[in-house]
C-alpha positions as CSV (number, residue, x, y, z in Angstrom):
1,M,137.0,180.3,95.3
2,A,135.2,178.0,92.9
3,T,137.2,176.0,90.4
4,I,136.5,174.7,86.9
5,S,136.1,171.3,88.5
6,D,133.5,172.6,90.9
7,V,131.5,173.9,87.9
8,A,131.8,170.6,86.1
9,R,130.5,168.7,89.1
10,R,127.6,171.1,89.6
11,A,126.7,171.0,85.8
12,G,127.3,167.2,85.5
13,V,129.7,167.6,82.6
14,S,133.5,167.3,82.1
15,T,135.9,170.1,82.7
16,A,136.6,170.2,78.9
17,T,132.9,170.9,78.3
18,V,133.0,173.7,80.8
19,S,136.0,175.2,79.1
20,R,134.4,175.0,75.6
21,A,131.0,176.3,76.9
22,L,132.4,179.3,78.7
23,N,134.6,180.2,75.7
24,G,131.7,180.2,73.3
25,V,132.7,177.3,71.0
26,S,129.8,176.9,68.7
27,T,129.8,173.1,68.6
28,V,128.7,172.8,72.2
29,D,125.0,172.0,72.6
30,P,123.2,175.2,73.6
31,A,121.4,173.3,76.5
32,L,124.8,172.3,77.9
33,V,126.1,175.9,77.5
34,A,123.1,177.2,79.5
35,R,123.6,174.5,82.2
36,V,127.3,175.3,82.5
37,R,126.8,179.0,82.7
38,A,124.1,178.6,85.3
39,A,126.4,176.5,87.4
40,A,129.2,179.0,87.1
41,E,127.0,181.8,88.1
42,E,125.6,179.9,91.1
43,L,129.2,179.2,92.3
44,G,130.5,182.6,91.5
45,Y,133.2,181.0,89.2
46,Q,135.4,183.4,87.2
47,P,138.3,182.1,85.0
48,N,141.6,183.4,86.3
49,G,143.2,184.6,83.1
50,L,146.2,186.1,84.9
51,A,147.0,183.0,86.8
52,R,146.7,180.9,83.7
53,N,149.1,183.1,81.8
54,L,151.6,183.0,84.7
55,R,151.5,179.2,84.8
56,R,152.1,179.0,81.1
57,Q,154.6,181.9,81.0
58,E,152.6,183.5,78.3
59,T,151.2,186.9,77.5
60,A,147.5,187.8,77.1
61,V,148.2,188.4,73.4
62,L,147.1,186.5,70.3
63,A,148.9,186.6,67.0
64,L,146.9,186.7,63.8
65,I,149.0,185.8,60.7
66,I,147.0,186.4,57.5
67,S,147.9,186.2,53.9
68,D,147.0,189.7,52.7
69,V,145.9,192.5,54.9
70,E,144.7,194.5,51.9
71,N,142.1,191.8,51.0
72,P,138.8,192.7,52.6
73,F,138.1,189.0,53.3
74,F,141.1,188.8,55.7
75,T,140.2,192.2,57.1
76,A,136.8,190.9,58.1
77,I,138.4,187.7,59.6
78,A,140.7,190.0,61.6
79,R,137.7,191.9,63.0
80,G,136.0,188.7,64.0
81,V,139.1,187.5,65.8
82,E,139.6,190.8,67.6
83,D,136.1,191.3,68.8
84,V,136.0,187.9,70.5
85,A,139.5,188.2,71.8
86,Q,138.9,191.6,73.3
87,T,135.8,190.4,75.1
88,A,137.9,187.7,76.7
89,G,140.6,190.1,77.8
90,Y,143.1,189.4,75.0
91,S,144.9,191.8,72.6
92,V,145.6,190.8,69.0
93,V,148.8,191.4,67.0
94,L,148.2,191.4,63.2
95,C,150.9,190.0,61.0
96,N,150.8,190.0,57.1
97,S,152.6,187.1,55.4
98,D,152.0,188.3,51.8
99,E,151.7,184.6,50.8
100,S,155.4,184.3,51.6
101,A,156.5,181.2,53.6
102,E,159.7,183.0,54.6
103,K,157.8,186.0,56.0
104,E,155.3,183.7,57.7
105,R,158.2,181.8,59.4
106,R,159.7,185.0,60.7
107,Y,156.3,186.0,62.3
108,I,156.0,182.5,63.8
109,D,159.5,182.9,65.3
110,V,158.4,186.2,66.8
111,A,155.2,184.7,68.2
112,L,157.2,182.0,69.9
113,Q,159.8,184.4,71.3
114,E,157.2,186.7,72.7
115,R,155.3,183.7,74.2
116,V,151.9,184.7,72.7
117,A,149.0,182.8,74.2
118,G,147.9,181.4,70.8
119,V,148.0,181.9,67.0
120,V,145.3,182.2,64.4
121,I,146.9,181.6,61.0
122,S,146.0,181.4,57.3
123,P,148.9,179.2,56.4
124,T,151.0,179.4,53.3
125,D,152.0,175.7,53.8
126,E,149.8,172.9,55.1
127,W,152.2,171.9,57.8
128,A,155.6,173.5,58.2
129,G,154.6,176.7,60.1
130,V,151.9,175.0,62.2
131,E,154.3,172.2,63.1
132,M,156.6,174.7,64.7
133,L,153.8,176.1,66.8
134,L,152.4,172.8,67.9
135,G,155.9,171.5,68.6
136,R,156.4,174.3,71.1
137,G,153.0,173.8,72.7
138,T,151.5,177.0,71.3
139,P,147.7,176.7,70.6
140,V,146.9,177.3,67.0
141,V,143.8,177.6,64.8
142,A,144.0,177.7,61.0
143,V,141.5,179.7,58.9
144,D,140.6,179.6,55.2
145,R,143.2,176.9,54.4
146,P,143.0,173.4,55.8
147,L,145.6,171.5,57.8
148,R,146.4,167.8,57.6
149,A,143.6,165.8,59.2
150,G,143.9,165.6,62.9
151,T,146.7,168.1,63.3
152,G,144.9,171.1,64.7
153,D,141.8,173.2,64.9
154,Q,140.6,174.9,61.8
155,V,137.7,177.0,60.5
156,L,137.1,176.7,56.7
157,V,134.6,177.2,53.9
158,D,134.0,174.5,51.3
159,S,135.6,176.5,48.4
160,R,135.3,173.6,45.9
161,A,131.6,173.2,46.4
162,A,131.1,177.0,46.2
163,A,133.1,177.3,43.1
164,R,131.2,174.5,41.4
165,A,127.9,176.2,42.3
166,A,129.1,179.5,40.9
167,A,130.3,177.9,37.6
168,E,127.0,176.0,37.3
169,H,125.2,179.2,37.7
170,L,127.0,180.8,34.8
171,L,126.3,177.8,32.6
172,A,122.6,177.8,33.6
173,A,122.5,181.6,32.7
174,G,123.3,180.6,29.1
175,Y,127.1,181.3,28.9
176,Q,128.8,178.7,26.7
177,R,132.5,179.3,27.2
178,V,133.1,179.7,31.0
179,G,136.6,180.3,32.1
180,C,138.4,180.5,35.5
181,V,140.9,183.0,36.9
182,T,142.4,181.5,40.0
183,G,145.4,181.9,42.3
184,P,148.8,180.3,42.5
185,A,149.3,176.5,42.3
186,G,149.8,175.1,45.8
187,V,147.6,177.6,47.5
188,R,144.8,175.4,48.7
189,T,141.9,177.9,48.1
190,A,143.1,178.5,44.6
191,D,143.4,174.8,43.9
192,D,140.0,174.1,45.4
193,R,138.2,176.8,43.4
194,L,139.8,175.5,40.2
195,A,138.7,172.0,41.1
196,G,135.2,173.2,41.6
197,Y,135.2,175.0,38.3
198,R,136.4,171.8,36.6
199,D,133.7,169.8,38.4
200,A,131.0,172.0,36.9
201,L,132.4,172.0,33.4
202,G,132.7,168.2,33.1
203,R,133.8,167.4,29.6
204,R,133.4,171.0,28.3
205,K,136.5,172.8,27.1
206,R,138.3,174.5,30.0
207,R,139.7,178.0,29.8
208,E,141.7,178.7,32.9
209,R,144.6,180.8,34.1
210,R,146.6,181.0,37.3
211,A,148.1,184.2,38.7
212,E,149.0,186.0,41.9
213,Y,146.0,186.7,44.2
214,R,146.2,190.4,43.3
215,A,144.5,192.8,40.8
216,S,147.6,192.8,38.5
217,G,147.4,189.0,38.4
218,G,143.7,189.0,37.6
219,E,144.2,191.5,34.8
220,A,147.1,189.7,33.2
221,A,145.2,186.3,33.4
222,T,142.1,187.9,31.8
223,R,144.1,189.5,29.0
224,A,145.6,186.1,28.2
225,L,142.2,184.4,28.1
226,L,140.7,187.1,25.9
227,A,143.6,186.7,23.4
228,E,142.6,183.0,22.8
229,A,141.0,182.0,19.5
230,E,137.8,181.2,21.4
231,P,137.8,183.5,24.4
232,P,135.6,182.9,27.4
233,D,132.2,184.6,27.5
234,A,132.1,184.2,31.3
235,L,134.6,184.1,34.1
236,L,134.7,182.6,37.6
237,V,137.2,184.7,39.6
238,A,138.9,183.3,42.7
239,N,139.0,186.4,44.9
240,S,138.0,190.0,45.0
241,A,141.4,191.5,44.5
242,M,141.8,189.6,41.2
243,A,138.2,190.7,40.3
244,I,139.4,194.3,40.1
245,G,142.0,193.3,37.5
246,V,139.5,191.2,35.6
247,L,137.1,194.2,35.4
248,E,139.9,196.5,34.2
249,A,140.9,194.0,31.4
250,L,137.2,193.7,30.3
251,R,136.9,197.5,30.2
252,A,140.1,197.9,28.2
253,A,138.8,195.3,25.7
254,G,135.5,197.2,25.3
255,L,133.5,194.3,26.7
256,R,130.4,194.9,28.7
257,L,130.0,193.2,32.1
258,G,127.2,190.6,32.0
259,R,126.0,191.2,28.4
260,D,129.4,190.3,26.8
261,V,131.2,188.5,29.6
262,G,129.5,187.2,32.7
263,V,131.5,187.4,35.9
264,V,131.2,185.7,39.3
265,A,133.8,186.5,41.9
266,F,134.6,185.2,45.4
267,D,133.9,187.5,48.3
268,D,131.2,190.2,48.7
269,V,133.2,193.4,48.9
270,P,131.6,196.8,49.5
271,W,132.2,198.0,45.9
272,A,130.4,194.9,44.4
273,T,127.1,196.7,44.3
274,L,128.5,200.0,43.2
275,I,129.5,199.0,39.7
276,D,127.0,198.7,36.8
277,P,125.8,196.0,36.6
278,P,126.4,194.9,40.2
279,L,128.8,192.0,40.7
280,T,127.5,188.5,41.4
281,V,129.6,187.0,44.2
282,V,130.3,184.0,46.3
283,A,129.9,185.5,49.8
284,Q,132.0,183.9,52.5
285,P,131.2,184.4,56.2
286,A,134.6,186.0,56.9
287,Y,133.7,187.7,60.2
288,E,132.1,184.5,61.5
289,I,135.3,182.6,60.4
290,G,137.4,184.9,62.5
291,A,135.0,184.9,65.5
292,E,134.7,181.1,65.5
293,A,138.5,180.7,65.2
294,A,139.0,183.0,68.2
295,R,136.5,181.0,70.2
296,L,138.3,177.7,69.4
297,L,141.6,179.2,70.2
298,L,140.5,180.5,73.6
299,A,139.0,177.0,74.4
300,R,142.3,175.4,73.3
301,I,144.3,177.8,75.5
302,A,142.1,177.0,78.5
303,D,142.3,173.2,77.9
304,G,145.0,171.8,75.6
305,S,143.6,168.3,75.9
306,L,140.6,169.0,73.7
307,P,140.4,167.0,70.5
308,P,141.1,168.8,67.2
309,T,138.0,170.6,65.8
310,A,137.3,171.2,62.1
311,T,134.5,173.7,61.5
312,T,133.2,174.2,57.9
313,L,130.9,177.2,57.2
314,E,128.8,177.7,54.2
315,A,129.3,180.2,51.4
316,Q,126.4,181.9,49.6
317,L,126.0,182.7,46.0
318,I,124.5,186.2,45.6
319,E,123.1,186.7,42.1
320,R,123.4,190.2,40.6
321,G,123.5,191.7,37.1
322,S,127.1,190.7,36.2
323,S,126.1,187.0,35.6
324,H,123.1,187.7,33.4
325,R,123.1,188.9,29.8
326,A,119.9,191.0,30.1
């Protein structure tokens, strides 16, 4: 039976490259992928997942630990992870941390006890949870929120640059008092989106509020901003759950979306085009984040010696009526 070393020799590449190519890691040159797959087909090579799991005393199960299962962004990530994992013969167990480090720690403990093959995680902390996993030799990939440089694989979006572009769009549309509703301090995406907002405003007066990444948090933050002596005439909102609360607060205040208060929110949720006017959004490639994270994790499971990989995907500003006065 052909081995991974046989494929590497036939293709003229390293075994690490074979592993990454066969697991679909996007950073591998397409020409190399084609060469590796051709060599594997010629030799009749098939990765022996069962033998691998027995050697590592692990199950063919991946754990996915996300921050909020009700957030469509994380739901799409989960779908991307599951689709790739199922194709490779793995099942996925979904865990919801609710932005709680304690709850995340319990799920990590379970993942270690059950000897899952690997973990995809949206960490509540930059290091603590991931340190536990890496310390026990469990492959891990972080999504949405970065790790310390060089500590593990991660798939991210440049939230700061996306937030800056969104705030600059509101300024260019003629809004004078742009505010920001973002998540809790210490949550990296919330901090990055606030930093991007500040980058765009420069020396202009800032109007910003932090709250929980939920509709209730968005509503309370917006009510507080609207109560100021010079309330914002536009808002950058850090996620879609908060956006629901923001829209409720504007409705209660009798303010018209776009004409009275411009709004741009992160994530292109299904209801964004159903309101009047439709919501301008910063669309993140959530499904692709999940799929790429799963590919990286499978490659890491196959070869733990691979160097850490940091993949950054682009967000897209989709302009709709909520960010224009007309």
